[in-house]
NUVEX-689873 format. One line per field, with one value per residue (C-alpha): residue in three letters; x, y, z. Coordinates in Angstrom, 1 decimal. Example, Ala and Ser with C-alpha at 12.3 -4.5 7.8 and 13.67 -1.06 7.14 Angstrom:
2
aa ALA / SER
px 12.3 / 13.7
py -4.5 / -1.1
pz 7.8 / 7.1
This chain:
420
aa MET / ASN / ALA / GLU / ILE / ILE / SER / ILE / GLY / THR / ASP / LEU / LEU / LEU / GLY / GLN / VAL / THR / ASN / THR / ASN / ALA / PRO / PHE / LEU / ALA / ARG / GLU / LEU / THR / SER / LEU / GLY / ILE / ASP / VAL / SER / ASN / GLN / THR / THR / ILE / GLY / ASN / THR / SER / GLU / ARG / LEU / ILE / GLU / ALA / VAL / LYS / GLN / ALA / GLU / ASN / ARG / SER / GLU / LEU / ILE / ILE / ILE / SER / GLY / GLY / LEU / GLY / PRO / ASN / LYS / GLU / ALA / LEU / ALA / ASN / TYR / LEU / GLY / LEU / ASP / LEU / ILE / LEU / HIS / GLU / GLU / THR / GLU / ASP / LYS / ILE / ILE / THR / TYR / HIS / LYS / ASN / SER / ASN / PHE / LYS / MET / PRO / GLU / ASN / ASN / GLN / LEU / GLN / ALA / LEU / ILE / LEU / ALA / ASP / SER / ILE / PRO / LEU / THR / ASN / ASP / THR / GLY / LEU / ALA / VAL / GLY / MET / LEU / LEU / GLU / HIS / ASN / ASN / HIS / THR / TYR / VAL / LEU / LEU / PRO / GLY / PRO / ALA / ASP / GLU / LEU / GLU / PRO / THR / VAL / ASN / ASN / TYR / LEU / LYS / GLU / GLU / LEU / VAL / ASN / ARG / LEU / PHE / GLU / LYS / PRO / VAL / LEU / LYS / SER / ARG / VAL / LEU / ASN / PHE / PHE / GLY / LEU / THR / GLU / ASP / GLN / ILE / HIS / SER / ARG / LEU / GLU / SER / ALA / LEU / ARG / ASP / LYS / GLU / GLU / ILE / ASN / VAL / ILE / VAL / TYR / SER / LYS / LYS / SER / GLN / VAL / ALA / ILE / ARG / LEU / THR / ALA / MET / SER / HIS / LYS / GLU / GLU / ASP / ALA / GLU / ASN / SER / LEU / ASN / GLN / VAL / GLU / GLU / ARG / ILE / LYS / GLY / GLU / PHE / SER / GLU / TYR / PHE / PHE / GLY / TYR / GLU / ASP / LYS / ASP / LEU / SER / ASP / VAL / ILE / LYS / ASP / LEU / LEU / ILE / GLU / LYS / ASP / LEU / MET / ILE / THR / ALA / ALA / GLU / SER / LEU / THR / GLY / GLY / ALA / PHE / LEU / SER / SER / LEU / THR / SER / GLY / LEU / SER / ALA / GLY / ALA / ILE / LEU / GLU / GLY / GLY / LEU / VAL / THR / TYR / SER / ASN / GLU / MET / LYS / ASN / GLU / VAL / LEU / LYS / VAL / THR / LYS / LYS / THR / ILE / ASP / SER / TYR / GLY / VAL / ILE / SER / PRO / GLU / CYS / ALA / ILE / GLU / MET / ALA / GLU / LYS / SER / ARG / LYS / LEU / PHE / ASN / ALA / ASP / ILE / GLY / VAL / GLY / PHE / THR / GLY / VAL / ALA / GLY / PRO / SER / SER / MET / GLU / GLY / GLN / ILE / PRO / GLY / THR / VAL / TRP / ILE / GLY / ILE / SER / TYR / GLN / ASP / LYS / LYS / SER / PHE / ALA / LYS / HIS / TYR / HIS / PHE / GLY / TYR / LYS / ARG / ASN / LYS / ASN / ARG / GLU / LEU / THR / VAL / LEU / ASN / ALA / LEU / ASP / LEU / VAL / ARG / ARG / VAL / VAL / LEU / ASP / LEU / PRO / VAL / GLU / THR / PRO / THR / ASN / TYR / GLY / GLU / ASP / LYS
px 49.7 / 51.7 / 51.3 / 52.2 / 52.2 / 51.4 / 52.7 / 50.9 / 52.4 / 54.2 / 56.5 / 57.6 / 58.7 / 60.6 / 62.0 / 60.2 / 58.8 / 60.1 / 58.0 / 57.8 / 54.4 / 55.8 / 58.3 / 55.3 / 53.0 / 55.9 / 56.3 / 52.9 / 51.9 / 55.2 / 54.0 / 51.0 / 53.0 / 52.1 / 54.9 / 55.8 / 56.8 / 57.1 / 56.8 / 55.9 / 56.2 / 54.2 / 53.0 / 49.7 / 47.4 / 44.7 / 46.4 / 49.6 / 47.6 / 45.5 / 48.9 / 50.4 / 47.5 / 47.7 / 50.7 / 50.2 / 47.2 / 50.0 / 51.8 / 50.2 / 47.3 / 46.6 / 47.4 / 47.8 / 47.4 / 48.3 / 47.8 / 45.4 / 42.3 / 39.6 / 40.3 / 41.9 / 38.9 / 37.2 / 39.9 / 39.8 / 36.1 / 35.8 / 38.8 / 36.9 / 33.7 / 32.2 / 29.9 / 30.8 / 28.7 / 28.1 / 29.5 / 27.2 / 29.4 / 31.9 / 29.8 / 28.8 / 31.8 / 33.2 / 30.1 / 30.9 / 34.4 / 33.7 / 31.1 / 33.2 / 36.1 / 34.2 / 36.0 / 34.0 / 33.7 / 35.3 / 32.8 / 35.2 / 35.5 / 32.4 / 34.8 / 36.8 / 33.3 / 32.9 / 33.8 / 33.6 / 30.5 / 30.6 / 33.8 / 34.3 / 34.7 / 38.0 / 37.6 / 39.9 / 39.9 / 42.3 / 41.8 / 38.7 / 38.9 / 37.5 / 39.9 / 38.4 / 39.0 / 37.6 / 37.7 / 37.2 / 38.0 / 40.3 / 42.0 / 42.1 / 42.4 / 43.0 / 43.1 / 44.5 / 45.1 / 48.2 / 49.1 / 51.4 / 49.3 / 46.0 / 47.7 / 48.7 / 46.0 / 44.0 / 46.0 / 46.5 / 42.7 / 41.1 / 42.9 / 45.1 / 41.8 / 39.7 / 42.7 / 43.3 / 39.4 / 39.2 / 41.9 / 43.3 / 42.4 / 43.3 / 41.0 / 42.8 / 45.3 / 47.4 / 50.9 / 53.2 / 56.4 / 59.8 / 61.8 / 65.8 / 68.6 / 72.3 / 72.3 / 72.4 / 69.7 / 72.4 / 73.3 / 69.9 / 69.5 / 72.3 / 70.9 / 67.3 / 67.3 / 68.0 / 65.4 / 62.4 / 63.8 / 60.4 / 58.0 / 57.5 / 53.8 / 55.3 / 56.4 / 59.2 / 60.2 / 63.4 / 64.0 / 65.7 / 63.7 / 65.6 / 68.8 / 66.8 / 65.6 / 62.4 / 61.0 / 57.7 / 55.8 / 52.8 / 50.8 / 47.8 / 45.2 / 41.9 / 41.7 / 42.6 / 44.2 / 46.4 / 47.9 / 48.3 / 50.0 / 52.2 / 53.3 / 53.9 / 56.3 / 58.4 / 58.5 / 59.8 / 62.6 / 63.7 / 63.7 / 65.8 / 68.3 / 68.3 / 67.2 / 69.3 / 68.7 / 64.8 / 63.1 / 59.5 / 56.6 / 55.0 / 55.4 / 57.1 / 60.4 / 63.5 / 62.5 / 59.2 / 59.9 / 63.1 / 60.4 / 57.5 / 60.2 / 61.5 / 57.9 / 57.7 / 60.8 / 59.6 / 63.5 / 64.2 / 66.7 / 68.9 / 71.7 / 74.5 / 75.0 / 77.5 / 77.6 / 74.0 / 72.5 / 69.8 / 68.6 / 68.4 / 66.4 / 64.1 / 63.6 / 62.1 / 59.8 / 58.5 / 55.2 / 53.1 / 54.4 / 57.6 / 57.5 / 57.3 / 61.0 / 62.4 / 63.3 / 66.0 / 69.1 / 71.8 / 73.2 / 77.3 / 79.1 / 81.9 / 84.8 / 83.8 / 80.4 / 81.4 / 83.3 / 81.3 / 77.4 / 77.9 / 81.1 / 83.4 / 86.7 / 89.4 / 91.6 / 89.4 / 89.6 / 92.9 / 94.6 / 92.1 / 90.4 / 86.9 / 86.7 / 87.3 / 85.7 / 86.7 / 84.8 / 81.8 / 81.8 / 82.0 / 79.5 / 76.8 / 77.6 / 77.6 / 74.1 / 72.5 / 73.8 / 72.6 / 68.7 / 69.1 / 68.2 / 68.7 / 70.6 / 72.8 / 74.0 / 76.7 / 77.8 / 80.9 / 82.2 / 83.2 / 79.8 / 82.0 / 82.5 / 85.9 / 87.9 / 88.8 / 91.6 / 93.1 / 89.5 / 88.2 / 84.6 / 82.3 / 84.4 / 82.0 / 81.9 / 78.7 / 78.9 / 76.3 / 75.7 / 73.2 / 72.0 / 75.3 / 76.3 / 80.0 / 79.7 / 81.4 / 81.7 / 81.3 / 83.5 / 81.8 / 83.0 / 80.4 / 81.1 / 81.9 / 77.8 / 77.3 / 73.8 / 74.0 / 76.1 / 73.9 / 71.0 / 73.5 / 74.6 / 71.1 / 69.8 / 73.2 / 72.5 / 68.8 / 69.9 / 72.7 / 70.2 / 67.9 / 70.5 / 71.8 / 67.9 / 67.3 / 70.8 / 71.9 / 75.2 / 77.2 / 80.9 / 83.3 / 84.3 / 81.8 / 81.3 / 77.4 / 78.2 / 76.1 / 78.2 / 77.0
py 76.6 / 78.4 / 81.3 / 83.4 / 87.2 / 88.3 / 92.1 / 93.9 / 97.3 / 97.7 / 100.7 / 98.0 / 95.7 / 98.8 / 100.0 / 102.9 / 102.3 / 100.2 / 97.4 / 97.7 / 95.9 / 92.5 / 92.5 / 93.8 / 90.9 / 88.5 / 89.5 / 90.4 / 86.5 / 85.0 / 86.3 / 84.5 / 81.0 / 81.3 / 80.1 / 82.6 / 80.2 / 82.3 / 86.1 / 87.1 / 90.6 / 91.3 / 93.9 / 95.2 / 92.7 / 90.5 / 88.1 / 87.8 / 88.2 / 84.8 / 83.0 / 84.2 / 82.8 / 79.7 / 78.5 / 79.9 / 77.6 / 74.9 / 75.3 / 77.4 / 77.2 / 81.4 / 83.9 / 87.2 / 89.7 / 93.8 / 96.4 / 96.7 / 96.4 / 97.6 / 95.7 / 92.8 / 91.7 / 91.4 / 89.6 / 87.0 / 86.8 / 85.5 / 83.0 / 81.8 / 81.6 / 84.2 / 87.3 / 90.9 / 92.3 / 95.8 / 97.0 / 99.4 / 100.9 / 101.5 / 103.0 / 105.7 / 106.6 / 106.6 / 109.0 / 111.2 / 111.7 / 113.1 / 115.0 / 116.8 / 117.0 / 118.5 / 116.0 / 114.4 / 110.5 / 108.5 / 105.8 / 102.8 / 104.2 / 101.8 / 98.9 / 99.9 / 99.5 / 95.4 / 92.7 / 88.8 / 87.1 / 85.1 / 87.1 / 89.3 / 93.0 / 94.1 / 97.8 / 100.6 / 103.0 / 105.5 / 104.9 / 104.2 / 100.6 / 98.0 / 94.6 / 91.1 / 87.7 / 84.5 / 80.8 / 79.3 / 75.6 / 74.8 / 78.1 / 81.3 / 84.8 / 88.2 / 91.1 / 94.3 / 97.4 / 98.7 / 101.9 / 100.9 / 103.5 / 101.9 / 98.2 / 98.0 / 99.8 / 97.2 / 94.3 / 95.3 / 96.4 / 93.9 / 90.7 / 89.5 / 88.9 / 87.4 / 85.3 / 83.9 / 83.5 / 81.5 / 79.4 / 78.5 / 76.7 / 79.7 / 82.7 / 85.1 / 87.0 / 89.4 / 91.2 / 93.8 / 95.5 / 96.3 / 98.6 / 98.9 / 101.2 / 100.1 / 96.5 / 94.6 / 91.7 / 89.4 / 90.3 / 90.4 / 86.8 / 85.9 / 86.6 / 85.6 / 81.9 / 81.4 / 83.8 / 82.5 / 79.0 / 77.6 / 80.0 / 78.3 / 79.8 / 82.9 / 83.6 / 86.5 / 88.3 / 90.2 / 92.9 / 96.1 / 99.6 / 102.9 / 101.5 / 100.5 / 97.0 / 95.8 / 92.9 / 91.9 / 88.9 / 87.5 / 85.5 / 83.2 / 81.6 / 80.8 / 83.4 / 87.3 / 86.8 / 84.1 / 85.7 / 89.1 / 87.4 / 85.5 / 88.4 / 90.3 / 87.6 / 87.7 / 91.3 / 91.3 / 89.3 / 90.7 / 94.2 / 92.6 / 91.3 / 94.5 / 97.1 / 100.3 / 99.7 / 99.4 / 102.6 / 102.0 / 100.7 / 99.7 / 102.4 / 105.2 / 106.1 / 107.3 / 111.0 / 110.5 / 108.9 / 111.6 / 114.3 / 112.9 / 112.1 / 115.9 / 116.9 / 114.6 / 115.7 / 119.6 / 119.8 / 122.2 / 120.9 / 122.9 / 121.8 / 123.5 / 121.1 / 121.1 / 117.6 / 117.1 / 120.3 / 120.5 / 117.0 / 116.4 / 119.3 / 118.5 / 114.9 / 116.6 / 119.0 / 116.7 / 116.2 / 118.1 / 119.8 / 120.7 / 124.0 / 122.7 / 121.2 / 123.8 / 127.3 / 127.4 / 126.2 / 126.6 / 125.0 / 126.3 / 124.5 / 127.2 / 127.9 / 131.7 / 131.0 / 128.2 / 131.7 / 134.5 / 133.5 / 130.5 / 131.9 / 128.6 / 130.2 / 130.5 / 129.0 / 125.5 / 125.5 / 126.6 / 123.9 / 121.1 / 121.4 / 121.5 / 117.5 / 117.1 / 116.4 / 119.9 / 121.4 / 119.5 / 120.3 / 123.7 / 123.6 / 121.8 / 124.4 / 127.6 / 127.0 / 125.5 / 129.3 / 131.0 / 129.4 / 129.1 / 125.4 / 122.5 / 120.1 / 121.5 / 119.0 / 119.8 / 117.9 / 117.8 / 115.6 / 114.2 / 113.2 / 112.4 / 111.7 / 113.7 / 113.6 / 116.7 / 117.7 / 114.6 / 112.7 / 110.1 / 110.1 / 108.8 / 110.0 / 112.0 / 113.9 / 114.3 / 116.7 / 116.9 / 119.4 / 118.6 / 120.9 / 120.9 / 117.6 / 117.6 / 117.7 / 115.3 / 114.2 / 110.7 / 109.5 / 107.7 / 106.0 / 104.9 / 104.4 / 106.0 / 106.8 / 110.5 / 110.4 / 107.2 / 108.7 / 111.7 / 109.4 / 107.5 / 110.4 / 111.8 / 108.5 / 107.7 / 111.8 / 111.0 / 108.1 / 110.1 / 112.5 / 109.6 / 108.1 / 111.2 / 112.3 / 108.8 / 108.4 / 105.4 / 104.6 / 106.0 / 104.2 / 106.2 / 105.1 / 103.0 / 102.2 / 101.6 / 101.6 / 100.4 / 97.7 / 96.4
pz -130.4 / -133.1 / -134.8 / -138.1 / -138.7 / -142.0 / -142.2 / -145.1 / -147.0 / -150.3 / -148.4 / -145.6 / -148.8 / -150.1 / -146.8 / -146.7 / -143.2 / -140.8 / -139.7 / -136.1 / -135.8 / -136.1 / -133.2 / -131.2 / -131.6 / -131.2 / -127.9 / -126.8 / -128.4 / -126.7 / -123.6 / -123.5 / -124.6 / -128.1 / -130.3 / -133.4 / -136.0 / -139.0 / -139.9 / -143.5 / -145.0 / -148.3 / -151.0 / -150.6 / -153.2 / -152.9 / -154.6 / -152.1 / -149.3 / -150.2 / -151.4 / -148.0 / -145.9 / -147.5 / -146.7 / -143.3 / -142.8 / -143.7 / -140.6 / -138.2 / -135.9 / -135.5 / -138.4 / -137.5 / -140.7 / -140.1 / -142.5 / -145.4 / -143.6 / -146.2 / -149.1 / -147.8 / -145.6 / -149.0 / -150.4 / -146.8 / -147.1 / -150.6 / -150.0 / -146.8 / -148.4 / -146.0 / -146.2 / -144.8 / -142.3 / -141.2 / -138.0 / -137.1 / -134.0 / -136.4 / -139.0 / -136.5 / -135.4 / -139.4 / -140.0 / -137.0 / -137.7 / -141.1 / -139.8 / -137.3 / -139.3 / -142.4 / -144.7 / -147.4 / -146.5 / -149.5 / -150.8 / -149.9 / -146.4 / -145.7 / -145.7 / -142.8 / -140.8 / -142.1 / -140.5 / -141.7 / -140.6 / -137.1 / -136.4 / -133.0 / -133.3 / -132.1 / -131.3 / -133.0 / -130.0 / -132.1 / -135.6 / -137.7 / -139.0 / -136.9 / -136.4 / -136.0 / -134.9 / -136.6 / -135.6 / -138.8 / -140.2 / -137.3 / -137.6 / -136.0 / -138.3 / -136.8 / -138.5 / -137.4 / -138.4 / -140.0 / -138.2 / -134.8 / -132.8 / -133.5 / -133.7 / -130.5 / -128.4 / -130.3 / -129.2 / -125.7 / -124.9 / -127.0 / -128.9 / -125.7 / -123.8 / -126.5 / -127.2 / -123.7 / -123.5 / -126.6 / -126.9 / -123.0 / -120.0 / -117.9 / -118.3 / -116.5 / -117.7 / -116.0 / -117.4 / -115.9 / -117.4 / -115.5 / -116.9 / -116.1 / -117.0 / -116.5 / -117.2 / -120.7 / -121.7 / -121.2 / -117.8 / -116.9 / -118.6 / -116.7 / -113.1 / -113.6 / -114.0 / -110.4 / -109.3 / -111.3 / -110.7 / -109.2 / -110.7 / -114.4 / -114.2 / -115.0 / -118.4 / -118.7 / -121.8 / -121.7 / -124.5 / -125.4 / -126.2 / -126.8 / -125.0 / -121.9 / -121.0 / -120.0 / -118.2 / -119.3 / -116.7 / -117.9 / -115.5 / -116.6 / -113.8 / -113.1 / -110.2 / -110.8 / -107.2 / -107.8 / -111.0 / -109.2 / -106.4 / -108.7 / -110.7 / -107.4 / -105.7 / -109.3 / -109.6 / -105.6 / -106.4 / -109.8 / -108.3 / -105.1 / -107.7 / -109.8 / -107.5 / -108.1 / -111.9 / -111.6 / -112.8 / -113.7 / -115.3 / -118.4 / -121.3 / -118.7 / -119.9 / -118.1 / -118.7 / -117.5 / -114.6 / -113.8 / -114.0 / -111.8 / -109.3 / -109.2 / -109.1 / -106.0 / -104.4 / -105.4 / -107.1 / -110.0 / -112.5 / -115.4 / -117.7 / -119.7 / -122.9 / -125.2 / -127.5 / -126.5 / -127.9 / -125.7 / -126.1 / -122.2 / -121.7 / -124.5 / -123.0 / -119.7 / -121.3 / -124.3 / -121.8 / -119.3 / -116.2 / -117.5 / -115.9 / -112.4 / -112.7 / -115.2 / -115.4 / -118.1 / -119.3 / -121.6 / -124.9 / -125.2 / -128.0 / -128.3 / -125.5 / -125.9 / -124.8 / -121.9 / -120.7 / -121.7 / -120.9 / -118.6 / -116.6 / -117.0 / -116.4 / -118.6 / -116.4 / -116.2 / -120.4 / -120.7 / -118.2 / -118.6 / -121.9 / -122.4 / -122.6 / -118.9 / -115.5 / -114.3 / -117.2 / -116.8 / -113.3 / -113.5 / -116.3 / -113.7 / -111.0 / -112.9 / -114.7 / -111.6 / -110.2 / -113.1 / -112.8 / -108.9 / -109.6 / -106.9 / -109.5 / -112.5 / -115.5 / -117.2 / -120.6 / -122.7 / -124.6 / -128.5 / -130.1 / -133.5 / -136.2 / -135.7 / -132.4 / -130.2 / -127.9 / -128.5 / -127.2 / -129.7 / -130.6 / -127.7 / -124.7 / -122.9 / -119.4 / -117.2 / -114.3 / -111.4 / -109.1 / -106.3 / -103.6 / -100.9 / -101.8 / -103.3 / -106.9 / -109.5 / -113.0 / -114.5 / -117.6 / -119.8 / -123.3 / -126.2 / -129.7 / -133.0 / -133.9 / -133.2 / -132.7 / -130.5 / -128.7 / -127.8 / -126.9 / -124.7 / -123.1 / -122.3 / -120.9 / -118.5 / -117.3 / -116.6 / -114.6 / -112.8 / -111.7 / -110.5 / -108.4 / -106.8 / -106.1 / -104.5 / -103.0 / -104.8 / -105.4 / -108.7 / -109.7 / -111.4 / -114.1 / -115.8 / -119.3 / -120.5 / -124.4 / -127.7 / -127.5 / -124.7
């Protein structure tokens, strides 16, 4: 089966908003074995929608439309010669929302509760407009909300199950996402082939997300037990191949996993940050339970603050400079002592765009002080993009914390840059 994705939104065409829905949908459809043959982006007018649908019908069996659910339902209903009927559950949700929020309900809000006759409603757990799936004249049409935080739950919680039940012989669908850091997509691809040679029933997608790499595994079977067993076998092989780089499952990112690990081990962490400007500690405090792992930290940009507040010695600064392993280690040790933590992390480097102390942008040292183990600093060189360098520094520091706590190998020197 092949599919076409039609994304609706004038803001998408003008570049005011990044289209994250199309790549998300492409990944999810591919994981089901559905070939995405075309992607189209159009402005928010009924005429352009119908023109795009006509073109899609000539080349695709499955047509997925995201955005503009209200007015575009009317346009599609007129084109297909179908009535629009009220989905009472969604209408009740809309009315309740406006009563509770004291907002006056716009007259056209009822459009959000209408679905095409004979279609299957797709519940919108995080929004008001209901989606739908319609099988009509040898085509399957899917209408989805435009906001990503509404579209993604609708796809994961409802659409995928409906597609499997209606379009495939094997009714059971199971998927799993494994997350890795420290390897590129190419490095994973090159080692996956041999590990999965006899597991053709598993669909595997490797993709990047926020400088990390994810592997999505999808199994379809007649029995749930068989699908789970297949996933377990493949997961075991993959983790065996990339064990030290694996950090967690599904939507949890590296900072979430590190926070959970520190809570599990009853460890406190702190940091002295220079080029990252507090981004490392911010990543650990963005969710709940931050107080369980952190009492405080420091941002010390200037040499004076490193010396006067953090107590990095003038000898270290004068002899080695601040962009040095000696300074990074001392920042880690002094911050750990200051906040009585189990782990101290020190950040020093050149985010860019200018050089500093003769060091080019992207030069980074991360120091680690952990309990009674010997402190060390790890050297990285990224690229010339300031914010990308800051992002990669934080991620690599999180990975270093994971490795020292789990007693995994830490190689020095090594480079994981934006070009890899």
